[in-house]
C-alpha positions in Angstrom: -3.6 21.7 -1.4 -1.2 18.7 -1.2 2.0 20.5 -0.2 5.0 18.4 1.0 6.1 18.9 4.5 9.6 20.0 3.5 11.3 23.5 3.9 10.7 25.6 0.7 11.4 29.0 -0.5 8.4 31.4 -1.1 8.9 30.9 -4.8 8.7 27.2 -4.6 5.7 27.4 -2.2 4.0 29.8 -4.8 4.1 27.0 -7.4 1.5 25.1 -5.3 -0.7 28.1 -5.4 -1.3 28.0 -9.2 -4.0 30.3 -10.5 -3.8 32.9 -7.7 -3.2 36.5 -8.8 -1.2 37.3 -5.5 0.5 34.1 -4.3 2.8 35.9 -1.9 -0.2 37.5 -0.2 -1.8 34.1 0.1 1.3 32.7 1.8 1.2 35.7 4.3 -2.5 34.8 5.0 -1.6 31.2 5.4 1.1 32.2 7.9 -1.3 34.2 9.9 -3.7 31.4 10.0 -1.0 28.9 11.1 -1.2 26.9 8.0 2.5 27.5 7.2 5.4 28.3 9.5 8.1 30.8 8.6 11.4 29.2 9.3 13.4 32.3 8.5 13.0 35.1 6.0 11.8 33.6 2.7 11.9 29.9 4.0 8.6 28.1 5.0 7.2 24.8 5.9 3.6 23.7 5.9 2.1 23.1 9.4 -0.3 20.1 8.5 2.3 17.5 9.5 4.8 17.3 12.4 7.9 19.0 10.8 11.2 17.1 11.1 13.5 19.6 12.8 16.7 17.8 11.6 15.6 18.2 8.0 14.9 21.9 8.7 18.2 22.3 10.4 19.9 21.2 7.1 17.9 23.7 5.0 18.1 26.7 7.3 21.9 27.1 7.0 24.3 25.1 5.1 26.2 23.1 4.2 25.5 21.5 7.6 24.8 18.3 9.4 23.1 17.8 12.9 25.6 16.8 15.6 26.7 17.0 19.2 24.1 16.5 21.9 21.2 16.6 19.4 22.7 13.5 17.6 23.7 11.8 20.8 20.2 12.1 22.0 18.7 10.9 18.7 20.8 7.7 18.9 19.8 7.3 22.6 23.3 7.7 23.9 22.5 10.4 26.5 19.5 10.5 28.7 18.7 14.2 28.7 16.1 15.8 26.3 17.7 18.3 24.1 15.7 21.4 23.4 17.8 23.0 20.6 19.1 21.5 17.5 22.9 21.9 17.1 24.6 21.5 13.8 28.2 21.8 12.4 28.9 23.9 9.2 31.8 25.0 7.2 30.4 28.5 7.2 30.7 30.9 10.0 28.9 30.1 13.3 25.2 31.3 13.3 21.9 30.7 15.0 18.2 30.9 14.1 15.0 30.9 16.3 11.5 30.2 15.1 8.4 28.8 16.5 9.7 25.1 16.2 13.2 25.3 17.9 16.4 27.1 18.4 19.0 26.1 15.6 22.6 26.7 16.3 25.5 26.2 13.9 29.2 25.9 14.8 32.1 26.2 12.4 34.6 23.4 11.7 37.0 23.3 8.6 36.2 21.3 5.5 39.0 18.7 5.9 37.4 17.6 9.2 33.7 18.4 8.3 33.5 15.9 5.6 34.3 12.8 7.7 31.7 10.7 9.6 28.5 12.2 8.1 25.7 10.1 6.9 22.2 10.4 5.4 19.4 9.2 7.7 15.9 8.6 6.3 12.7 9.0 8.4 9.5 8.4 6.5 9.6 10.4 3.2 12.4 12.7 4.3 16.2 12.4 4.5 18.7 14.6 6.5 22.4 14.8 7.1 23.5 13.8 10.4 26.8 12.8 12.2 27.5 9.2 13.1 27.6 8.6 16.9 31.4 8.7 16.8 31.5 12.0 14.9 28.8 13.6 17.2 31.0 12.8 20.3 34.1 14.0 18.6 32.3 17.2 17.6 31.1 17.7 21.2 34.7 17.3 22.6 36.3 19.5 20.0 33.7 22.3 20.2 33.4 22.5 24.0 36.0 24.9 25.5 38.0 23.7 28.4 37.6 20.0 27.6 41.1 18.4 27.0 40.9 14.9 28.2 44.6 14.3 28.2 44.4 11.2 30.5 42.2 8.1 30.6 40.7 9.1 34.0 39.6 12.4 32.6 38.0 10.7 29.6 35.9 8.3 31.7 34.9 10.9 34.2 33.7 13.1 31.3 31.8 10.5 29.5 30.2 8.8 32.5 29.5 11.8 34.8 29.4 15.0 32.5 27.6 13.5 29.6 26.1 10.4 31.2 26.9 8.6 28.1 25.7 5.0 27.6 29.0 3.4 28.2 27.9 -0.1 26.7 27.1 1.8 23.4 30.4 3.7 23.8 32.5 0.5 23.8 30.8 -0.6 20.6 31.9 2.6 18.7 34.5 2.3 16.0 37.9 3.3 17.4 39.2 3.8 13.9 36.8 6.7 13.3 38.2 8.6 16.2 41.7 7.8 15.0 40.9 9.1 11.6 39.3 12.3 13.0 42.3 12.9 15.2 44.5 13.4 12.1 42.6 16.5 11.1 41.4 17.6 14.6 42.5 20.4 16.8 42.2 18.0 19.9 43.9 15.0 18.5 45.0 13.6 22.0 41.5 13.5 23.3 40.3 11.5 20.2 43.3 9.2 20.4 42.7 8.6 24.1 39.0 7.7 23.3 40.2 5.4 20.6 42.5 3.6 22.9 39.9 3.1 25.6 37.6 1.5 23.1 40.2 -0.7 21.7 42.1 -2.0 24.8 39.9 -1.3 27.9 36.7 -3.1 27.3 36.5 -6.9 27.6 
C-alpha cells in the first residue's frame, strides 16, 4: 500500500484500504504491528517513513504554528537539542503525547498570532512555522518573569540564558519586532530588541 506519510484521520486512512470489509479493524491491526502510529484519538500516520514532527504538530491541534525553542533550534539559532515540539495557537493551551514526541500548545490572541508566520517545505510536506524573529518574540512573551526592560538585561538573556547565535541575531529584522510590539503584552522588551539590532551592531 502506497500511503502518504502525512497525518490522516481513520476515515481518510480507510480510503487506502479499499476492498476490506472491516477497514477499522485493519487499522487497529496495523497499529499493533507498528505499521501506523496513533498520534491522538482518530489521527494516524504511517510508520514506513520518518515522520515530520512539525507537520504533525500543525495537524494535532490548530490553527497552530511551530515556535519558541523548537523553531530557534530548527534555524540553528540555539545549540541545545529540543525534545518537545512547542507551538502557538489561538485556541486554549493544550498538550499531547505520543510515541514520537511531546507536543505543547500555548495560546496567543489572533491579532498577534497572524504576524510573522511562514510556510516551510521539506521534501513533499509543508508546515507552518514562526520566522526566527517571531519565534524569539513568542519565547519572550510566553516566558513568565522575563521583562527585559534594559539593554543589559536583553543581552544577558540572549547570550547567557538562551545562548543565542548573536551574529544571526544582529541580522534579524528590527521592523518585525517593532510591528509585533504594537500587539504584544510585552512591547518594551520587543522594542528594546529592535533598538539593539538597529543601533548597537556595527
